[in-house]
MDTraj code that builds the backbone (N, CA, C; nanometers):
import mdtraj as md
import numpy as np

residues = "MET THR GLN THR THR ALA LEU SER ALA ASP ALA VAL ALA PRO GLY CYS ARG ALA GLY CYS GLY GLY CYS CYS ILE ALA PRO SER ILE SER SER PRO ILE PRO GLY MET PRO ASN GLY LYS PRO ALA GLY VAL ARG CYS VAL GLN LEU ASP ASP ASP ASN LEU CYS GLN LEU PHE GLY THR PRO GLN ARG PRO".split()
xyz = np.array([
    [-1.0045, -6.5945, 0.3516],
    [-1.1005, -6.5703, 0.2870],
    [-1.2971, -6.5766, 0.3651],
    [-1.3324, -6.4696, 0.3896],
    [-1.4450, -6.5016, 0.4165],
    [-1.5724, -6.5064, 0.2996],
    [-1.6861, -6.6206, 0.3743],
    [-1.7517, -6.6245, 0.3051],
    [-1.8939, -6.6020, 0.3973],
    [-1.9869, -6.5247, 0.3586],
    [-2.1152, -6.5017, 0.3624],
    [-2.2458, -6.4925, 0.3698],
    [-2.3300, -6.5180, 0.3710],
    [-2.4771, -6.6217, 0.3339],
    [-2.5913, -6.5723, 0.2875],
    [-2.7218, -6.5088, 0.2469],
    [-2.7480, -6.4465, 0.2970],
    [-2.8809, -6.5738, 0.3428],
    [-2.9621, -6.5095, 0.3656],
    [-3.0117, -6.6067, 0.4719],
    [-3.1688, -6.5215, 0.4283],
    [-3.3240, -6.6161, 0.3691],
    [-3.4621, -6.5531, 0.3253],
    [-3.5008, -6.4808, 0.4417],
    [-3.6550, -6.3970, 0.4768],
    [-3.7174, -6.3958, 0.5800],
    [-3.7855, -6.5205, 0.6674],
    [-3.7805, -6.6122, 0.5366],
    [-3.8192, -6.7713, 0.5593],
    [-3.7480, -6.8548, 0.6505],
    [-3.5746, -6.8155, 0.6328],
    [-3.4557, -6.9254, 0.6722],
    [-3.4956, -6.8457, 0.8806],
    [-3.5505, -6.7031, 0.8797],
    [-3.5236, -6.6996, 1.0306],
    [-3.6099, -6.6708, 1.0895],
    [-3.7036, -6.6416, 0.9868],
    [-3.8545, -6.6199, 1.1105],
    [-3.8201, -6.7711, 1.1935],
    [-3.9648, -6.6783, 1.3074],
    [-3.9793, -6.8406, 1.4161],
    [-4.1093, -6.8626, 1.2937],
    [-4.1454, -6.9780, 1.3420],
    [-4.2484, -7.0492, 1.3253],
    [-4.3854, -7.0182, 1.4068],
    [-4.5176, -7.0008, 1.3640],
    [-4.6351, -7.0914, 1.4256],
    [-4.6304, -7.1198, 1.5437],
    [-4.6747, -7.1109, 1.6437],
    [-4.6846, -7.1500, 1.7908],
    [-4.8241, -7.2143, 1.7430],
    [-4.9230, -7.3153, 1.7446],
    [-5.0029, -7.3549, 1.7413],
    [-5.0974, -7.3694, 1.8917],
    [-5.1554, -7.3079, 1.9154],
    [-5.2566, -7.1981, 2.0070],
    [-5.2212, -7.1568, 2.0838],
    [-5.0789, -7.0688, 2.0365],
    [-5.0278, -6.9879, 2.1193],
    [-5.1252, -6.8567, 2.1316],
    [-5.1555, -6.8032, 2.0220],
    [-5.2345, -6.6916, 1.9751],
    [-5.1718, -6.5661, 2.0285],
    [-5.0308, -6.4885, 2.0230],
    [-4.8943, -6.4409, 2.0963],
    [-4.9255, -6.2961, 1.9621],
    [-4.9530, -6.3647, 1.8550],
    [-4.9735, -6.2261, 1.7553],
    [-5.1120, -6.1779, 1.7753],
    [-5.2132, -6.2566, 1.7919],
    [-5.3821, -6.1803, 1.7561],
    [-5.4040, -6.1151, 1.9433],
    [-5.2668, -6.0858, 2.0341],
    [-5.3341, -6.0154, 2.1598],
    [-5.2305, -5.9232, 2.1893],
    [-5.0178, -5.9608, 2.1088],
    [-4.9475, -5.8429, 2.1748],
    [-4.8847, -5.7412, 2.1439],
    [-4.9258, -5.7105, 1.9554],
    [-4.9480, -5.6193, 1.9037],
    [-5.0613, -5.5259, 1.9206],
    [-5.0714, -5.4292, 1.8819],
    [-5.1380, -5.3316, 1.8441],
    [-5.1971, -5.3402, 1.6883],
    [-5.2972, -5.3715, 1.6590],
    [-5.3991, -5.3792, 1.4744],
    [-5.4121, -5.1847, 1.4972],
    [-5.4073, -5.1347, 1.3642],
    [-5.4152, -5.0057, 1.3316],
    [-5.5728, -4.9833, 1.2830],
    [-5.5405, -5.1213, 1.1777],
    [-5.5905, -5.1827, 1.1006],
    [-5.7339, -5.1539, 1.1901],
    [-5.8887, -5.0610, 1.0869],
    [-6.0100, -5.1725, 1.1542],
    [-5.9704, -5.3130, 1.0492],
    [-6.1213, -5.4008, 1.1503],
    [-6.0906, -5.5616, 1.1547],
    [-6.2444, -5.5537, 1.2009],
    [-6.2879, -5.6665, 1.1226],
    [-6.4357, -5.7292, 1.1311],
    [-6.4170, -5.7547, 1.2592],
    [-6.5329, -5.6651, 1.3665],
    [-6.5533, -5.6969, 1.4756],
    [-6.4954, -5.5756, 1.6241],
    [-6.3479, -5.5481, 1.5385],
    [-6.2851, -5.4293, 1.5688],
    [-6.2286, -5.2876, 1.4968],
    [-6.3660, -5.1861, 1.4956],
    [-6.3072, -5.1140, 1.3469],
    [-6.2283, -4.9713, 1.3672],
    [-6.2148, -5.0080, 1.5476],
    [-6.1008, -4.9147, 1.5387],
    [-5.9549, -4.9555, 1.6122],
    [-5.9731, -5.0848, 1.5123],
    [-5.8161, -5.1106, 1.5649],
    [-5.8412, -5.2400, 1.7055],
    [-5.7017, -5.2399, 1.7269],
    [-5.7292, -5.2734, 1.8970],
    [-5.5533, -5.2842, 1.9417],
    [-5.6098, -5.2189, 2.1246],
    [-5.4622, -5.1730, 2.1532],
    [-5.3509, -5.3240, 2.1695],
    [-5.2368, -5.2835, 2.1929],
    [-5.1717, -5.3330, 2.2285],
    [-5.1813, -5.4609, 2.3485],
    [-5.1587, -5.5973, 2.3630],
    [-5.2483, -5.6520, 2.5335],
    [-5.3778, -5.7004, 2.5247],
    [-5.3844, -5.6520, 2.3863],
    [-5.6270, -5.7067, 2.4266],
    [-5.5842, -5.8185, 2.2818],
    [-5.6755, -5.9079, 2.3431],
    [-5.7289, -5.9980, 2.2293],
    [-5.8081, -5.9991, 2.1608],
    [-5.8136, -6.0444, 2.0357],
    [-5.8444, -5.9923, 1.8703],
    [-6.0427, -6.0451, 1.8832],
    [-6.0977, -6.0004, 1.8788],
    [-6.2336, -6.0631, 1.8384],
    [-6.2005, -6.1843, 1.7909],
    [-6.1097, -6.1839, 1.6624],
    [-6.0880, -6.2922, 1.5760],
    [-6.0121, -6.4256, 1.5922],
    [-5.9642, -6.3787, 1.7685],
    [-5.8618, -6.5476, 1.7823],
    [-5.9673, -6.6211, 1.8424],
    [-5.9779, -6.7331, 1.7656],
    [-6.1304, -6.8565, 1.8475],
    [-6.0731, -6.8914, 1.8978],
    [-6.1670, -7.0118, 2.0337],
    [-6.1599, -7.0732, 2.0938],
    [-6.0084, -7.1803, 2.1548],
    [-5.9698, -7.1369, 1.9961],
    [-5.8287, -7.2567, 1.9737],
    [-5.7090, -7.1631, 1.9831],
    [-5.7479, -7.0531, 2.0132],
    [-5.6403, -6.9457, 1.9752],
    [-5.5931, -6.9406, 1.7929],
    [-5.7007, -6.9679, 1.7817],
    [-5.6034, -6.9652, 1.6060],
    [-5.7464, -6.8084, 1.5440],
    [-5.6850, -6.7236, 1.5115],
    [-5.6765, -6.6575, 1.3456],
    [-5.7933, -6.6741, 1.2477],
    [-5.9010, -6.6530, 1.2945],
    [-6.0263, -6.6738, 1.1924],
    [-5.9826, -6.5697, 1.0779],
    [-5.9365, -6.4795, 1.0447],
    [-5.8946, -6.4782, 0.9654],
    [-5.7900, -6.4242, 0.8895],
    [-5.6928, -6.5446, 0.8900],
    [-5.5611, -6.5688, 0.8334],
    [-5.6084, -6.6131, 0.7040],
    [-5.5723, -6.5707, 0.6211],
    [-5.5825, -6.5998, 0.5185],
    [-5.7283, -6.5833, 0.3945],
    [-5.7537, -6.4897, 0.4671],
    [-5.8354, -6.3974, 0.4287],
    [-5.8381, -6.2471, 0.4179],
    [-5.8604, -6.2060, 0.2981],
    [-5.8835, -6.1023, 0.2787],
    [-5.9110, -5.9920, 0.3185],
    [-5.9737, -5.9928, 0.4941],
    [-6.0219, -5.9064, 0.5969],
    [-5.9225, -5.9641, 0.6796],
    [-5.7873, -6.0202, 0.6209],
    [-5.6786, -6.0168, 0.7054],
    [-5.6152, -5.8186, 0.6714],
    [-5.5537, -5.7611, 0.7710],
    [-5.5164, -5.6581, 0.7477],
    [-5.3077, -5.6848, 0.7971],
])
top = md.Topology()
chain = top.add_chain()
for i, resn in enumerate(residues, 1):
    res = top.add_residue(resn, chain, resSeq=i)
    for name in ("N", "CA", "C"):
        top.add_atom(name, md.element.get_by_symbol(name[0]), res)
traj = md.Trajectory(xyz[None], top)
């Protein structure tokens, strides 16, 4: 008999690396965000990424 276990998204999602900023640079964002009314193309640094590579919108209603 084979047993399978379902994993939640939290169990398999990678953790955020402090100071990385990759999630605010690599993807394109099609939604308007403060300071970037047309979103941003992939590979462009988001204006909401601070000097410590932390998202200034994380946890706020303005985050797309």
